Every structure is written in C-alpha cells, then in structure tokens.
Backbone atoms as SQL, in Angstrom:
CREATE TABLE atoms (id INTEGER PRIMARY KEY, chain TEXT, resi INTEGER, resn TEXT, atom TEXT, x REAL, y REAL, z REAL);
INSERT INTO atoms VALUES
  (1, 'A', 1, 'MET', 'N', 108.639, 108.125, 76.471),
  (2, 'A', 1, 'MET', 'CA', 109.258, 107.955, 76.916),
  (3, 'A', 1, 'MET', 'C', 110.423, 107.277, 77.046),
  (4, 'A', 2, 'ALA', 'N', 111.750, 107.692, 77.697),
  (5, 'A', 2, 'ALA', 'CA', 113.009, 107.317, 77.281),
  (6, 'A', 2, 'ALA', 'C', 112.805, 105.872, 77.819),
  (7, 'A', 3, 'GLN', 'N', 113.371, 104.468, 77.249),
  (8, 'A', 3, 'GLN', 'CA', 113.629, 103.416, 78.203),
  (9, 'A', 3, 'GLN', 'C', 114.921, 103.544, 79.471),
  (10, 'A', 4, 'VAL', 'N', 114.262, 102.532, 80.700),
  (11, 'A', 4, 'VAL', 'CA', 114.621, 102.876, 81.919),
  (12, 'A', 4, 'VAL', 'C', 116.075, 101.693, 80.990),
  (13, 'A', 5, 'GLU', 'N', 116.583, 101.535, 81.757),
  (14, 'A', 5, 'GLU', 'CA', 117.815, 100.291, 82.494),
  (15, 'A', 5, 'GLU', 'C', 118.999, 101.031, 83.197),
  (16, 'A', 6, 'ALA', 'N', 118.840, 100.082, 84.441),
  (17, 'A', 6, 'ALA', 'CA', 119.536, 100.013, 85.569),
  (18, 'A', 6, 'ALA', 'C', 120.968, 100.412, 84.819),
  (19, 'A', 7, 'SER', 'N', 121.733, 101.459, 85.410),
  (20, 'A', 7, 'SER', 'CA', 123.684, 101.869, 84.755),
  (21, 'A', 7, 'SER', 'C', 124.414, 100.239, 84.746),
  (22, 'A', 8, 'GLY', 'N', 124.519, 100.055, 84.234),
  (23, 'A', 8, 'GLY', 'CA', 125.241, 98.063, 84.631),
  (24, 'A', 8, 'GLY', 'C', 124.686, 97.498, 85.500),
  (25, 'A', 9, 'PRO', 'N', 125.246, 96.741, 85.917),
  (26, 'A', 9, 'PRO', 'CA', 124.979, 95.911, 87.023),
  (27, 'A', 9, 'PRO', 'C', 125.491, 96.334, 88.457),
  (28, 'A', 10, 'ASP', 'N', 125.877, 97.553, 88.365),
  (29, 'A', 10, 'ASP', 'CA', 125.828, 98.433, 90.003),
  (30, 'A', 10, 'ASP', 'C', 124.034, 98.645, 91.222),
  (31, 'A', 11, 'PRO', 'N', 123.992, 97.476, 91.585),
  (32, 'A', 11, 'PRO', 'CA', 122.520, 97.850, 92.924),
  (33, 'A', 11, 'PRO', 'C', 122.499, 98.651, 93.049),
  (34, 'A', 12, 'GLU', 'N', 123.429, 99.384, 93.161),
  (35, 'A', 12, 'GLU', 'CA', 122.842, 100.698, 94.509),
  (36, 'A', 12, 'GLU', 'C', 121.855, 102.099, 92.911),
  (37, 'A', 13, 'ALA', 'N', 122.725, 102.020, 91.644),
  (38, 'A', 13, 'ALA', 'CA', 122.203, 102.944, 91.136),
  (39, 'A', 13, 'ALA', 'C', 120.656, 102.232, 90.189),
  (40, 'A', 14, 'THR', 'N', 120.662, 101.269, 90.314),
  (41, 'A', 14, 'THR', 'CA', 119.121, 100.298, 89.999),
  (42, 'A', 14, 'THR', 'C', 118.081, 100.784, 91.126),
  (43, 'A', 15, 'ARG', 'N', 118.120, 100.790, 92.392),
  (44, 'A', 15, 'ARG', 'CA', 117.439, 101.144, 93.457),
  (45, 'A', 15, 'ARG', 'C', 117.674, 102.572, 93.521),
  (46, 'A', 16, 'GLN', 'N', 118.329, 103.701, 92.929),
  (47, 'A', 16, 'GLN', 'CA', 118.867, 104.992, 92.814),
  (48, 'A', 16, 'GLN', 'C', 117.022, 105.339, 91.455),
  (49, 'A', 17, 'MET', 'N', 117.363, 104.481, 90.811),
  (50, 'A', 17, 'MET', 'CA', 116.474, 104.911, 89.611),
  (51, 'A', 17, 'MET', 'C', 115.289, 104.150, 90.443),
  (52, 'A', 18, 'ILE', 'N', 115.304, 103.387, 90.635),
  (53, 'A', 18, 'ILE', 'CA', 113.579, 102.578, 91.118),
  (54, 'A', 18, 'ILE', 'C', 112.981, 103.674, 92.056),
  (55, 'A', 19, 'GLU', 'N', 113.903, 104.180, 93.098),
  (56, 'A', 19, 'GLU', 'CA', 112.996, 105.418, 94.252),
  (57, 'A', 19, 'GLU', 'C', 112.204, 106.718, 93.194),
  (58, 'A', 20, 'LYS', 'N', 113.476, 107.168, 91.734),
  (59, 'A', 20, 'LYS', 'CA', 113.273, 108.110, 91.041),
  (60, 'A', 20, 'LYS', 'C', 111.902, 108.256, 90.043),
  (61, 'A', 21, 'LEU', 'N', 111.279, 106.429, 90.096),
  (62, 'A', 21, 'LEU', 'CA', 110.314, 105.932, 89.037),
  (63, 'A', 21, 'LEU', 'C', 109.086, 105.985, 90.660),
  (64, 'A', 22, 'ARG', 'N', 109.519, 105.943, 92.002),
  (65, 'A', 22, 'ARG', 'CA', 108.580, 105.444, 92.841),
  (66, 'A', 22, 'ARG', 'C', 108.305, 106.582, 92.510),
  (67, 'A', 23, 'ALA', 'N', 109.375, 108.187, 93.233),
  (68, 'A', 23, 'ALA', 'CA', 108.223, 109.986, 92.956),
  (69, 'A', 23, 'ALA', 'C', 107.951, 109.580, 92.099),
  (70, 'A', 24, 'GLU', 'N', 108.302, 109.841, 89.929),
  (71, 'A', 24, 'GLU', 'CA', 107.968, 110.878, 89.401),
  (72, 'A', 24, 'GLU', 'C', 105.664, 109.338, 89.425),
  (73, 'A', 25, 'HIS', 'N', 106.238, 108.516, 89.624),
  (74, 'A', 25, 'HIS', 'CA', 104.778, 107.441, 89.813),
  (75, 'A', 25, 'HIS', 'C', 103.525, 108.295, 90.798),
  (76, 'A', 26, 'ALA', 'N', 104.422, 108.412, 91.559),
  (77, 'A', 26, 'ALA', 'CA', 103.958, 109.505, 93.480),
  (78, 'A', 26, 'ALA', 'C', 103.015, 110.565, 92.684),
  (79, 'A', 27, 'GLU', 'N', 103.482, 111.334, 91.674),
  (80, 'A', 27, 'GLU', 'CA', 103.175, 112.376, 91.122),
  (81, 'A', 27, 'GLU', 'C', 102.298, 112.082, 89.801),
  (82, 'A', 28, 'LEU', 'N', 102.053, 111.662, 88.928),
  (83, 'A', 28, 'LEU', 'CA', 101.332, 111.558, 88.481),
  (84, 'A', 28, 'LEU', 'C', 100.240, 111.026, 88.796),
  (85, 'A', 29, 'LYS', 'N', 100.257, 109.891, 90.099),
  (86, 'A', 29, 'LYS', 'CA', 98.770, 109.287, 90.680),
  (87, 'A', 29, 'LYS', 'C', 98.155, 110.595, 91.116),
  (88, 'A', 30, 'GLN', 'N', 98.771, 111.121, 91.788),
  (89, 'A', 30, 'GLN', 'CA', 98.727, 113.168, 92.471),
  (90, 'A', 30, 'GLN', 'C', 97.430, 113.321, 91.445),
  (91, 'A', 31, 'ARG', 'N', 98.219, 113.981, 90.169),
  (92, 'A', 31, 'ARG', 'CA', 97.215, 114.552, 89.199),
  (93, 'A', 31, 'ARG', 'C', 95.758, 113.837, 88.370),
  (94, 'A', 32, 'VAL', 'N', 96.229, 112.340, 88.265),
  (95, 'A', 32, 'VAL', 'CA', 94.848, 111.628, 88.028),
  (96, 'A', 32, 'VAL', 'C', 93.808, 112.055, 88.821),
  (97, 'A', 33, 'LYS', 'N', 93.912, 111.872, 90.794),
  (98, 'A', 33, 'LYS', 'CA', 94.150, 111.741, 91.374),
  (99, 'A', 33, 'LYS', 'C', 93.038, 113.279, 91.719),
  (100, 'A', 34, 'GLU', 'N', 93.907, 114.281, 91.502),
  (101, 'A', 34, 'GLU', 'CA', 92.558, 116.139, 91.586),
  (102, 'A', 34, 'GLU', 'C', 92.081, 115.728, 89.930),
  (103, 'A', 35, 'LEU', 'N', 91.627, 115.248, 89.180),
  (104, 'A', 35, 'LEU', 'CA', 91.729, 115.081, 88.038),
  (105, 'A', 35, 'LEU', 'C', 90.424, 114.373, 87.802),
  (106, 'A', 36, 'HIS', 'N', 90.506, 113.378, 88.738),
  (107, 'A', 36, 'HIS', 'CA', 88.973, 111.896, 88.891),
  (108, 'A', 36, 'HIS', 'C', 87.834, 112.963, 89.986),
  (109, 'A', 37, 'SER', 'N', 89.038, 113.666, 91.098),
  (110, 'A', 37, 'SER', 'CA', 88.068, 114.057, 92.285),
  (111, 'A', 37, 'SER', 'C', 86.889, 115.686, 91.500),
  (112, 'A', 38, 'ARG', 'N', 86.513, 115.816, 90.223),
  (113, 'A', 38, 'ARG', 'CA', 85.972, 116.889, 90.184),
  (114, 'A', 38, 'ARG', 'C', 84.706, 116.367, 89.726),
  (115, 'A', 39, 'PRO', 'N', 83.929, 117.226, 89.259),
  (116, 'A', 39, 'PRO', 'CA', 82.672, 116.615, 88.768),
  (117, 'A', 39, 'PRO', 'C', 82.180, 116.710, 87.240),
  (118, 'A', 40, 'TYR', 'N', 83.206, 117.576, 86.543),
  (119, 'A', 40, 'TYR', 'CA', 82.917, 117.404, 85.143),
  (120, 'A', 40, 'TYR', 'C', 85.127, 117.201, 84.319),
  (121, 'A', 41, 'LEU', 'N', 84.986, 117.216, 83.652),
  (122, 'A', 41, 'LEU', 'CA', 86.199, 116.817, 82.696),
  (123, 'A', 41, 'LEU', 'C', 86.263, 117.796, 81.643),
  (124, 'A', 42, 'SER', 'N', 86.707, 117.854, 80.803),
  (125, 'A', 42, 'SER', 'CA', 86.505, 119.195, 79.797),
  (126, 'A', 42, 'SER', 'C', 87.598, 117.910, 79.212),
  (127, 'A', 43, 'PRO', 'N', 87.121, 118.194, 77.334),
  (128, 'A', 43, 'PRO', 'CA', 87.613, 116.807, 76.115),
  (129, 'A', 43, 'PRO', 'C', 89.538, 117.232, 76.523),
  (130, 'A', 44, 'GLU', 'N', 89.545, 118.445, 76.137),
  (131, 'A', 44, 'GLU', 'CA', 91.085, 118.203, 77.244),
  (132, 'A', 44, 'GLU', 'C', 91.763, 117.437, 78.724),
  (133, 'A', 45, 'GLU', 'N', 91.126, 117.677, 79.886),
  (134, 'A', 45, 'GLU', 'CA', 91.387, 117.108, 80.581),
  (135, 'A', 45, 'GLU', 'C', 90.569, 115.411, 80.616),
  (136, 'A', 46, 'GLN', 'N', 90.094, 114.904, 80.001),
  (137, 'A', 46, 'GLN', 'CA', 89.597, 113.566, 80.009),
  (138, 'A', 46, 'GLN', 'C', 91.221, 113.242, 78.862),
  (139, 'A', 47, 'LEU', 'N', 91.294, 113.878, 77.685),
  (140, 'A', 47, 'LEU', 'CA', 92.401, 113.276, 76.955),
  (141, 'A', 47, 'LEU', 'C', 94.177, 113.618, 78.476),
  (142, 'A', 48, 'GLU', 'N', 93.786, 113.802, 78.994),
  (143, 'A', 48, 'GLU', 'CA', 94.923, 114.711, 80.415),
  (144, 'A', 48, 'GLU', 'C', 95.352, 112.963, 80.362),
  (145, 'A', 49, 'ALA', 'N', 93.189, 112.942, 81.561),
  (146, 'A', 49, 'ALA', 'CA', 93.515, 111.853, 82.540),
  (147, 'A', 49, 'ALA', 'C', 93.944, 110.327, 81.757),
  (148, 'A', 50, 'LYS', 'N', 93.780, 110.653, 80.704),
  (149, 'A', 50, 'LYS', 'CA', 93.937, 109.191, 80.207),
  (150, 'A', 50, 'LYS', 'C', 95.055, 108.606, 79.368),
  (151, 'A', 51, 'THR', 'N', 96.239, 110.165, 79.605),
  (152, 'A', 51, 'THR', 'CA', 97.534, 109.759, 79.380),
  (153, 'A', 51, 'THR', 'C', 98.374, 109.668, 80.632),
  (154, 'A', 52, 'LEU', 'N', 97.644, 110.642, 81.520),
  (155, 'A', 52, 'LEU', 'CA', 98.281, 110.437, 82.423),
  (156, 'A', 52, 'LEU', 'C', 98.518, 109.118, 83.536),
  (157, 'A', 53, 'GLN', 'N', 97.790, 108.129, 83.184),
  (158, 'A', 53, 'GLN', 'CA', 97.388, 106.954, 83.166),
  (159, 'A', 53, 'GLN', 'C', 98.122, 106.135, 82.758),
  (160, 'A', 54, 'LYS', 'N', 98.292, 106.047, 81.742),
  (161, 'A', 54, 'LYS', 'CA', 98.968, 105.331, 81.102),
  (162, 'A', 54, 'LYS', 'C', 101.104, 105.446, 81.116),
  (163, 'A', 55, 'MET', 'N', 101.171, 106.883, 81.363),
  (164, 'A', 55, 'MET', 'CA', 102.439, 107.153, 82.052),
  (165, 'A', 55, 'MET', 'C', 102.344, 106.233, 83.298),
  (166, 'A', 56, 'LYS', 'N', 101.774, 106.100, 84.184),
  (167, 'A', 56, 'LYS', 'CA', 101.999, 105.753, 85.627),
  (168, 'A', 56, 'LYS', 'C', 102.393, 104.956, 85.147),
  (169, 'A', 57, 'LEU', 'N', 101.759, 103.556, 84.534),
  (170, 'A', 57, 'LEU', 'CA', 101.244, 102.398, 83.881),
  (171, 'A', 57, 'LEU', 'C', 103.341, 101.751, 83.580),
  (172, 'A', 58, 'LEU', 'N', 102.916, 102.589, 83.123),
  (173, 'A', 58, 'LEU', 'CA', 104.697, 102.536, 82.030),
  (174, 'A', 58, 'LEU', 'C', 105.425, 103.209, 83.109),
  (175, 'A', 59, 'LYS', 'N', 105.717, 103.460, 84.196),
  (176, 'A', 59, 'LYS', 'CA', 106.442, 103.466, 85.367),
  (177, 'A', 59, 'LYS', 'C', 106.335, 102.750, 86.709),
  (178, 'A', 60, 'LYS', 'N', 105.056, 101.874, 86.677),
  (179, 'A', 60, 'LYS', 'CA', 104.841, 100.795, 86.951),
  (180, 'A', 60, 'LYS', 'C', 105.321, 99.538, 87.188),
  (181, 'A', 61, 'ASP', 'N', 105.144, 99.515, 85.474),
  (182, 'A', 61, 'ASP', 'CA', 106.066, 98.474, 84.763),
  (183, 'A', 61, 'ASP', 'C', 107.892, 98.254, 84.510),
  (184, 'A', 62, 'ALA', 'N', 108.181, 100.226, 84.373),
  (185, 'A', 62, 'ALA', 'CA', 109.956, 99.904, 84.495),
  (186, 'A', 62, 'ALA', 'C', 110.205, 100.053, 85.965),
  (187, 'A', 63, 'ILE', 'N', 109.810, 99.899, 87.044),
  (188, 'A', 63, 'ILE', 'CA', 110.294, 99.628, 88.593),
  (189, 'A', 63, 'ILE', 'C', 110.109, 98.458, 88.440),
  (190, 'A', 64, 'ALA', 'N', 108.653, 97.144, 88.028),
  (191, 'A', 64, 'ALA', 'CA', 109.007, 96.216, 88.171),
  (192, 'A', 64, 'ALA', 'C', 109.436, 95.630, 87.803),
  (193, 'A', 65, 'ALA', 'N', 110.240, 95.928, 86.474),
  (194, 'A', 65, 'ALA', 'CA', 111.731, 95.494, 85.945),
  (195, 'A', 65, 'ALA', 'C', 112.479, 95.418, 86.400),
  (196, 'A', 66, 'LEU', 'N', 112.951, 96.941, 87.218),
  (197, 'A', 66, 'LEU', 'CA', 114.333, 97.182, 87.859),
  (198, 'A', 66, 'LEU', 'C', 114.052, 96.106, 88.804),
  (199, 'A', 67, 'GLU', 'N', 113.568, 96.540, 89.702),
  (200, 'A', 67, 'GLU', 'CA', 112.932, 95.540, 91.132),
  (201, 'A', 67, 'GLU', 'C', 113.298, 93.537, 90.841),
  (202, 'A', 68, 'ALA', 'N', 112.328, 93.049, 89.405),
  (203, 'A', 68, 'ALA', 'CA', 113.129, 91.628, 89.210),
  (204, 'A', 68, 'ALA', 'C', 114.803, 90.972, 88.399),
  (205, 'A', 69, 'LYS', 'N', 115.506, 93.004, 88.595),
  (206, 'A', 69, 'LYS', 'CA', 116.788, 92.195, 88.142),
  (207, 'A', 69, 'LYS', 'C', 118.185, 92.587, 89.682),
  (208, 'A', 70, 'LEU', 'N', 117.378, 93.375, 90.995),
  (209, 'A', 70, 'LEU', 'CA', 118.234, 93.446, 91.634),
  (210, 'A', 70, 'LEU', 'C', 118.380, 91.931, 92.623);
C-alpha cells in the first residue's frame, strides 16, 4: 500500500483523502462480508479474506492518522 500523506497543510485535501479512504474501506468491508457469508471458503478465498482484513485495517489506521491532523 502506498504511504498516505495529506497534500501539505491543506485541510480540504486532507478531507478529500479521508473520504477516498472511507470509500475504499467500505468496499473492502463489503467484500469481506460477502466472503464470510459463504458456508465454505476455499484456501484461496481464506487467504483473500485475511488479506482484505489487513488492507481494511490499514485504511482505518490511515483515516485515523489523517483525522488527527485536522
């Protein structure tokens, strides 16, 4: 994942980045939910679910870091 940085001290750019990350987080959350709704996951799907969970957590951490800058 690319390092997330606000574009300088511009609060509007930071807010836009937060909204982008929130949208990406929601997409990941939906995909994880879809996978976990299945009665059985193949080994590949299990790996995908774990990877998505980690990505989701990284997005959440990035959101929190940017919100702290506001």
